[in-house]
C-alpha positions in Angstrom: 20.5 14.9 -20.9 17.8 13.5 -18.9 16.1 12.4 -22.1 19.0 9.6 -21.9 18.7 9.1 -18.5 15.0 8.7 -19.3 15.8 6.2 -21.9 18.0 4.1 -20.0 15.4 3.7 -17.0 12.5 2.2 -19.8 15.7 -0.3 -21.1 16.3 -1.4 -17.7 12.6 -1.3 -16.6 12.0 -3.4 -19.8 15.0 -5.2 -19.0 13.4 -6.4 -15.4 9.7 -6.6 -17.2 11.7 -9.4 -19.9 13.3 -11.5 -16.8 10.6 -11.5 -13.9 9.1 -13.7 -16.8 10.1 -14.3 -19.8 7.3 -16.6 -21.4 4.2 -14.0 -19.9 6.5 -11.0 -21.7 6.3 -12.8 -25.0 2.5 -13.6 -24.9 1.6 -10.4 -23.5 3.7 -9.0 -26.5 2.5 -11.2 -28.9 -1.3 -11.5 -28.0 -1.3 -7.4 -28.4 0.3 -7.1 -31.9 -1.7 -10.2 -33.1 -4.4 -7.9 -32.1 -3.4 -5.1 -33.8 -2.7 -6.4 -37.2 -6.7 -7.6 -37.1 -7.2 -3.6 -37.3 -6.8 -3.2 -41.0 -8.6 -6.4 -42.0 -11.8 -5.4 -39.8 -11.5 -2.3 -41.7 -11.0 -3.9 -44.7 -13.8 -5.9 -44.5 -16.3 -2.6 -42.8 -14.5 -1.3 -47.0 -16.0 -4.5 -48.8 -19.5 -4.3 -46.6 -20.1 -1.0 -47.9 -19.8 -1.5 -51.6 -22.0 -4.9 -51.3 -24.4 -2.3 -49.9 -24.1 0.2 -52.1 -24.0 -2.3 -55.5 -27.8 -4.1 -53.9 -28.6 -0.5 -53.3 -27.9 1.0 -56.9 -28.8 -2.5 -59.0 -31.9 -4.2 -59.1 -30.4 -7.8 -59.8 -27.7 -7.7 -56.9 -28.0 -10.3 -54.4 -28.6 -9.7 -50.6 -25.7 -12.5 -49.5 -22.1 -10.6 -50.1 -23.3 -8.2 -47.7 -24.5 -11.0 -45.2 -21.4 -12.4 -45.4 -19.0 -9.6 -44.9 -21.0 -8.5 -42.1 -21.0 -12.6 -40.5 -16.8 -12.7 -41.1 -17.2 -8.7 -39.7 -18.7 -9.9 -36.2 -16.2 -13.4 -36.4 -13.5 -11.0 -37.0 -14.6 -8.4 -33.8 -15.7 -11.5 -32.0 -11.5 -12.6 -31.9 -10.7 -9.3 -31.2 -12.3 -9.4 -28.5 -11.5 -12.7 -27.6 -7.5 -11.9 -28.1 -7.8 -8.9 -25.8 -9.8 -10.3 -22.7 -6.8 -13.5 -22.7 -4.2 -10.2 -23.8 -5.5 -9.0 -20.2 -5.5 -12.2 -18.0 -2.1 -12.9 -19.3 -1.1 -8.9 -18.3 -2.5 -9.5 -14.7 -0.9 -12.5 -14.5 2.5 -11.3 -15.6 1.9 -8.2 -12.6 2.0 -11.4 -9.9 4.9 -12.7 -11.4 6.8 -9.2 -11.5 5.8 -8.5 -7.9 7.1 -11.7 -7.1 10.2 -11.3 -8.8 10.3 -7.4 -7.0 10.3 -8.3 -4.2 12.2 -10.9 -4.2 14.9 -8.4 -5.9 14.6 -5.7 -2.7 14.3 -8.7 -0.4 18.1 -10.1 -1.4 18.7 -6.0 -1.4 17.6 -6.2 2.2 19.4 -8.5 3.4 22.6 -7.1 2.0 22.8 -4.4 4.4 23.8 -3.3 7.8 21.9 -2.8 11.1 22.9 0.4 10.9 22.1 1.0 7.5 18.3 -0.4 8.2 17.6 1.9 10.6 18.7 4.3 9.2 15.7 6.8 7.7 16.1 7.4 4.3 17.7 4.1 3.6 13.6 2.7 4.6 12.1 5.2 3.3 13.3 4.3 0.2 12.5 0.5 0.3 8.9 1.3 0.9 9.0 3.5 -2.2 10.5 0.7 -4.3 8.4 -1.9 -3.1 5.6 0.7 -3.3 6.0 2.2 -6.8 7.9 -0.4 -8.4 4.9 -2.4 -9.7 3.0 0.7 -10.7 5.6 1.9 -12.5 6.8 -1.2 -14.3 3.1 -2.3 -15.7 2.6 1.2 -16.2 5.9 1.4 -18.9 4.5 -2.6 -20.3 1.1 -1.4 -20.9 2.7 1.7 -23.2 5.1 -0.4 -25.2 2.0 -2.8 -25.5 -0.4 0.0 -26.8 2.7 1.5 -29.0 3.6 -2.1 -30.6 0.0 -3.0 -31.1 -1.0 -0.1 -33.2 2.6 0.0 -35.2 0.7 -3.6 -36.0 -2.4 -2.3 -37.5 0.2 0.5 -39.6 1.3 -2.5 -41.4 
C-alpha cells in the first residue's frame, strides 16, 4: 500500500514538473540522456587508445598517429560531455525557478479559496508554510533522480 502511494506521489510530482515548464523539462531530460549516450563512446575510444598504444609498443614499425588521433578524439568527446553537463545544470537552475513560480502560483490560488476561519487555523497555516518551503526541494530532488536514472540508462544502451 505504501509503495502504491509513493508511486502515485512520484507520478504526480513528475506531472507537476512537466506542467511547470514543458520546454525546460524536455531540455533537461534530453541534455542528460544525450550526455549519457557519450559514456559508452568514451569507453570505446579508450579501448582504441589502449590497442593503438599496445601496437605502438609491440611493433617496431607502428605509427604513433593513431594514439594521438584517439587521444584528441577522447579530449574532444570529454569537452563535449562537460559542455553538455554545464548546459544541463544551467537549464536545471532556470527550471528550478520556473518550478518555484508554478508551485507558488498554485499555493496562492489555493490560499485564495480559503475562508478567514480556515486561514486562522494554525494547522492550515503550518501546512501552507510546509508546502511552500519543501515543495521545490522535493520536486527538484525527484527531477534530478529521474534525470540520473535516464542518463545512466542511456549509458547502458
